[in-house]
C-alpha positions as CSV (number, residue, x, y, z in Angstrom):
1,X,103.4,125.3,98.7
2,X,100.3,125.6,101.2
3,X,96.6,125.1,100.1
4,X,95.4,125.5,103.7
5,X,94.5,122.2,104.3
6,X,95.8,120.1,107.2
7,X,97.1,116.8,106.2
8,X,97.2,113.6,108.7
9,X,99.8,110.9,108.4
10,X,98.2,107.4,109.0
11,X,100.8,105.0,110.1
12,X,100.0,101.3,110.1
13,X,102.4,99.6,112.1
14,X,102.2,96.4,114.7
15,X,105.6,96.8,116.3
16,X,106.2,99.4,118.7
17,X,109.9,99.8,118.1
18,X,109.2,100.6,114.4
19,X,106.6,102.9,115.0
20,X,108.6,105.1,117.3
21,X,111.5,104.9,114.5
22,X,109.1,106.3,112.3
23,X,107.7,109.0,114.4
24,X,111.2,109.9,115.5
25,X,112.4,110.2,111.7
26,X,109.4,112.4,110.9
27,X,109.8,114.7,113.8
28,X,113.9,114.9,112.6
29,X,112.7,115.9,109.2
30,X,110.7,118.7,110.8
31,X,107.3,117.1,109.5
32,X,104.6,118.6,111.9
33,X,101.8,116.9,110.5
34,X,99.8,115.1,113.4
35,X,99.5,111.4,112.7
36,X,97.4,108.4,113.8
37,X,98.9,105.2,114.5
38,X,96.9,101.6,113.8
39,X,98.4,98.5,114.7
40,X,96.9,96.4,112.0
41,X,95.3,96.8,108.7
Protein backbone atom coordinates (compact mmCIF):
# COMPACT_ATOMS: atom_id res chain seq x y z
CA UNK A 1 0.00 0.00 0.00
CA UNK A 2 1.46 3.34 -1.01
CA UNK A 3 0.61 6.57 0.75
CA UNK A 4 2.62 8.76 -1.61
CA UNK A 5 5.45 9.30 0.85
CA UNK A 6 9.07 8.45 0.20
CA UNK A 7 10.74 6.66 3.10
CA UNK A 8 14.51 6.71 3.45
CA UNK A 9 16.39 4.04 5.33
CA UNK A 10 18.97 5.11 7.90
CA UNK A 11 21.84 2.65 8.32
CA UNK A 12 24.21 3.11 11.25
CA UNK A 13 27.15 0.78 10.79
CA UNK A 14 30.85 1.38 11.39
CA UNK A 15 32.03 -1.69 9.48
CA UNK A 16 32.27 -1.15 5.70
CA UNK A 17 31.80 -4.86 4.95
CA UNK A 18 28.64 -5.08 7.03
CA UNK A 19 27.23 -1.93 5.46
CA UNK A 20 27.89 -3.33 1.97
CA UNK A 21 26.21 -6.60 2.94
CA UNK A 22 23.12 -4.79 4.23
CA UNK A 23 22.88 -2.66 1.07
CA UNK A 24 23.31 -5.68 -1.18
CA UNK A 25 20.58 -7.58 0.64
CA UNK A 26 18.21 -4.62 0.49
CA UNK A 27 18.69 -4.45 -3.27
CA UNK A 28 18.26 -8.21 -3.65
CA UNK A 29 14.96 -7.87 -1.80
CA UNK A 30 14.02 -5.25 -4.43
CA UNK A 31 13.86 -2.47 -1.88
CA UNK A 32 14.44 0.69 -3.86
CA UNK A 33 14.26 3.22 -1.03
CA UNK A 34 17.18 5.55 -0.73
CA UNK A 35 19.31 5.19 2.34
CA UNK A 36 21.81 7.19 4.31
CA UNK A 37 24.71 5.61 6.11
CA UNK A 38 26.24 6.91 9.27
CA UNK A 39 29.44 5.39 10.65
CA UNK A 40 28.55 5.91 14.30
CA UNK A 41 25.60 6.89 16.41
